[in-house]
N, CA and C atoms as an extended XYZ file, in Angstrom:
201
Properties=species:S:1:pos:R:3:atomname:S:1:resname:S:1:resid:I:1 pbc="F F F"
N        23.820      -19.499       16.803 N   MET     1
C        24.860      -18.550       17.083 CA  MET     1
C        25.450      -18.057       15.766 C   MET     1
N        25.635      -16.780       15.668 N   ILE     2
C        26.143      -16.171       14.455 CA  ILE     2
C        27.641      -15.969       14.589 C   ILE     2
N        28.373      -16.436       13.583 N   HIS     3
C        29.819      -16.291       13.575 CA  HIS     3
C        30.224      -15.439       12.381 C   HIS     3
N        31.117      -14.520       12.621 N   ILE     4
C        31.682      -13.690       11.564 CA  ILE     4
C        33.202      -13.804       11.665 C   ILE     4
N        33.837      -14.183       10.569 N   LYS     5
C        35.300      -14.237       10.553 CA  LYS     5
C        35.813      -12.872       10.118 C   LYS     5
N        36.686      -12.320       10.916 N   ILE     6
C        37.265      -11.024       10.596 CA  ILE     6
C        38.414      -11.250        9.622 C   ILE     6
N        38.329      -10.549        8.510 N   ARG     7
C        39.339      -10.697        7.471 CA  ARG     7
C        40.605       -9.928        7.842 C   ARG     7
N        41.691      -10.246        7.151 N   ASP     8
C        42.962       -9.557        7.408 CA  ASP     8
C        42.818       -8.069        7.098 C   ASP     8
N        43.324       -7.254        8.005 N   ASN     9
C        43.317       -5.795        7.855 CA  ASN     9
C        41.917       -5.216        7.634 C   ASN     9
N        40.912       -5.873        8.184 N   GLU    10
C        39.540       -5.362        8.061 CA  GLU    10
C        39.241       -4.452        9.247 C   GLU    10
N        38.710       -3.275        8.994 N   PRO    11
C        38.369       -2.387       10.107 CA  PRO    11
C        37.241       -2.975       10.945 C   PRO    11
N        37.262       -2.639       12.212 N   PHE    12
C        36.260       -3.155       13.134 CA  PHE    12
C        34.855       -2.722       12.725 C   PHE    12
N        34.711       -1.492       12.243 N   GLU    13
C        33.397       -0.980       11.876 CA  GLU    13
C        32.769       -1.805       10.752 C   GLU    13
N        33.595       -2.192        9.795 N   ARG    14
C        33.081       -2.982        8.673 CA  ARG    14
C        32.662       -4.379        9.143 C   ARG    14
N        33.453       -4.974       10.029 N   ALA    15
C        33.096       -6.288       10.564 CA  ALA    15
C        31.822       -6.202       11.386 C   ALA    15
N        31.675       -5.122       12.138 N   LEU    16
C        30.459       -4.937       12.928 CA  LEU    16
C        29.249       -4.771       12.021 C   LEU    16
N        29.428       -4.065       10.924 N   LYS    17
C        28.339       -3.867        9.973 CA  LYS    17
C        27.931       -5.200        9.342 C   LYS    17
N        28.921       -6.037        8.992 N   ARG    18
C        28.611       -7.365        8.438 CA  ARG    18
C        27.877       -8.220        9.457 C   ARG    18
N        28.314       -8.138       10.718 N   PHE    19
C        27.653       -8.897       11.769 CA  PHE    19
C        26.208       -8.441       11.937 C   PHE    19
N        26.001       -7.134       11.946 N   THR    20
C        24.655       -6.595       12.124 CA  THR    20
C        23.743       -7.032       10.983 C   THR    20
N        24.258       -6.982        9.768 N   LYS    21
C        23.474       -7.384        8.604 CA  LYS    21
C        23.111       -8.864        8.676 C   LYS    21
N        24.069       -9.692        9.053 N   THR    22
C        23.829      -11.128        9.178 CA  THR    22
C        22.831      -11.405       10.289 C   THR    22
N        22.946      -10.673       11.373 N   PHE    23
C        22.040      -10.836       12.512 CA  PHE    23
C        20.608      -10.500       12.111 C   PHE    23
N        20.421       -9.420       11.364 N   GLU    24
C        19.083       -9.033       10.938 CA  GLU    24
C        18.494      -10.050        9.968 C   GLU    24
N        19.321      -10.565        9.056 N   LYS    25
C        18.832      -11.535        8.077 CA  LYS    25
C        18.455      -12.858        8.725 C   LYS    25
N        19.104      -13.201        9.831 N   SER    26
C        18.838      -14.484       10.472 CA  SER    26
C        17.472      -14.530       11.133 C   SER    26
N        16.912      -13.372       11.488 N   GLY    27
C        15.584      -13.337       12.081 CA  GLY    27
C        15.564      -13.623       13.571 C   GLY    27
N        16.698      -13.562       14.231 N   VAL    28
C        16.785      -13.845       15.657 CA  VAL    28
C        15.995      -12.811       16.454 C   VAL    28
N        16.140      -11.558       16.099 N   LEU    29
C        15.456      -10.489       16.828 CA  LEU    29
C        13.951      -10.573       16.641 C   LEU    29
N        13.502      -10.886       15.436 N   ALA    30
C        12.068      -11.031       15.180 CA  ALA    30
C        11.498      -12.194       15.989 C   ALA    30
N        12.245      -13.276       16.051 N   GLU    31
C        11.806      -14.439       16.832 CA  GLU    31
C        11.754      -14.100       18.319 C   GLU    31
N        12.718      -13.346       18.797 N   LEU    32
C        12.737      -12.938       20.195 CA  LEU    32
C        11.514      -12.088       20.524 C   LEU    32
N        11.218      -11.139       19.654 N   ARG    33
C        10.050      -10.284       19.885 CA  ARG    33
C         8.766      -11.087       19.828 C   ARG    33
N         8.705      -12.079       18.950 N   ARG    34
C         7.507      -12.902       18.844 CA  ARG    34
C         7.295      -13.726       20.118 C   ARG    34
N         8.374      -14.198       20.708 N   ARG    35
C         8.275      -15.031       21.906 CA  ARG    35
C         8.244      -14.218       23.197 C   ARG    35
N         8.328      -12.908       23.083 N   GLU    36
C         8.386      -12.054       24.256 CA  GLU    36
C         7.124      -12.165       25.118 C   GLU    36
N         6.002      -12.369       24.457 N   ARG    37
C         4.752      -12.482       25.195 CA  ARG    37
C         3.892      -13.564       24.553 C   ARG    37
N         2.913      -14.024       25.297 N   TYR    38
C         2.022      -15.063       24.798 CA  TYR    38
C         0.860      -14.413       24.068 C   TYR    38
N         0.601      -14.881       22.868 N   ASP    39
C        -0.566      -14.442       22.117 CA  ASP    39
C        -1.569      -15.575       22.093 C   ASP    39
N        -2.804      -15.237       22.401 N   LYS    40
C        -3.852      -16.251       22.343 CA  LYS    40
C        -4.019      -16.712       20.900 C   LYS    40
N        -4.418      -17.954       20.721 N   PRO    41
C        -4.618      -18.449       19.355 CA  PRO    41
C        -5.631      -17.618       18.559 C   PRO    41
N        -6.637      -17.061       19.239 N   THR    42
C        -7.609      -16.245       18.516 CA  THR    42
C        -6.950      -14.980       17.967 C   THR    42
N        -6.022      -14.394       18.728 N   TRP    43
C        -5.322      -13.202       18.257 CA  TRP    43
C        -4.377      -13.539       17.118 C   TRP    43
N        -3.744      -14.700       17.207 N   VAL    44
C        -2.842      -15.129       16.132 CA  VAL    44
C        -3.635      -15.312       14.842 C   VAL    44
N        -4.793      -15.981       14.940 N   ASN    45
C        -5.632      -16.196       13.760 CA  ASN    45
C        -6.120      -14.869       13.196 C   ASN    45
N        -6.499      -13.970       14.081 N   ARG    46
C        -6.990      -12.665       13.633 CA  ARG    46
C        -5.890      -11.886       12.911 C   ARG    46
N        -4.676      -11.893       13.480 N   ARG    47
C        -3.553      -11.188       12.865 CA  ARG    47
C        -3.225      -11.794       11.498 C   ARG    47
N        -3.237      -13.120       11.407 N   ASN    48
C        -2.949      -13.779       10.139 CA  ASN    48
C        -4.010      -13.445        9.094 C   ASN    48
N        -5.259      -13.371        9.535 N   LYS    49
C        -6.345      -13.045        8.616 CA  LYS    49
C        -6.211      -11.617        8.095 C   LYS    49
N        -5.848      -10.692        8.984 N   ILE    50
C        -5.646       -9.301        8.578 CA  ILE    50
C        -4.487       -9.202        7.596 C   ILE    50
N        -3.391       -9.908        7.873 N   GLN    51
C        -2.246       -9.887        6.969 CA  GLN    51
C        -2.612      -10.455        5.605 C   GLN    51
N        -3.418      -11.504        5.586 N   ALA    52
C        -3.819      -12.112        4.315 CA  ALA    52
C        -4.677      -11.152        3.503 C   ALA    52
N        -5.592      -10.436        4.167 N   THR    53
C        -6.430       -9.488        3.432 CA  THR    53
C        -5.597       -8.333        2.897 C   THR    53
N        -4.633       -7.850        3.668 N   ARG    54
C        -3.765       -6.764        3.201 CA  ARG    54
C        -2.936       -7.211        1.999 C   ARG    54
N        -2.430       -8.437        2.059 N   LYS    55
C        -1.645       -8.963        0.951 CA  LYS    55
C        -2.510       -9.082       -0.305 C   LYS    55
N        -3.741       -9.550       -0.136 N   GLN    56
C        -4.652       -9.692       -1.265 CA  GLN    56
C        -4.993       -8.328       -1.862 C   GLN    56
N        -5.207       -7.326       -1.003 N   GLN    57
C        -5.489       -5.978       -1.485 CA  GLN    57
C        -4.303       -5.413       -2.255 C   GLN    57
N        -3.100       -5.669       -1.767 N   LYS    58
C        -1.903       -5.192       -2.447 CA  LYS    58
C        -1.771       -5.840       -3.820 C   LYS    58
N        -1.998       -7.151       -3.889 N   LEU    59
C        -1.926       -7.844       -5.170 CA  LEU    59
C        -2.976       -7.322       -6.138 C   LEU    59
N        -4.160       -7.026       -5.631 N   THR    60
C        -5.229       -6.482       -6.472 CA  THR    60
C        -4.837       -5.129       -7.025 C   THR    60
N        -4.253       -4.271       -6.157 N   ARG    61
C        -3.806       -2.953       -6.620 CA  ARG    61
C        -2.734       -3.100       -7.685 C   ARG    61
N        -1.803       -4.023       -7.490 N   MET    62
C        -0.726       -4.219       -8.450 CA  MET    62
C        -1.271       -4.703       -9.786 C   MET    62
N        -2.245       -5.593       -9.744 N   ASN    63
C        -2.823       -6.124      -10.988 CA  ASN    63
C        -3.611       -5.045      -11.717 C   ASN    63
N        -4.269       -4.167      -11.005 N   ASN    64
C        -5.048       -3.099      -11.635 CA  ASN    64
C        -4.145       -2.068      -12.297 C   ASN    64
N        -2.926       -1.914      -11.801 N   ARG    65
C        -1.980       -0.957      -12.389 CA  ARG    65
C        -1.336       -1.500      -13.651 C   ARG    65
N        -1.402       -2.802      -13.838 N   GLY    66
C        -0.810       -3.390      -15.027 CA  GLY    66
C         0.579       -3.964      -14.818 C   GLY    66
N         0.954       -4.237      -13.579 N   PHE    67
C         2.266       -4.813      -13.302 CA  PHE    67
C         2.275       -6.285      -13.554 C   PHE    67
């Protein structure tokens, strides 16, 4: 559960913005979307493999540029 303490004389919009930022950083929404449906282990492995290849390609591009 995410708690935000509202400071003295703080506008509601600013407190809502802090809450939204904290909520996004906590990863609750990402976890909810991940658990929304069942993924077969083969699909999970395939997705992880694709992500790993994309990450490797990105690192290769960065190294070729001289970063």
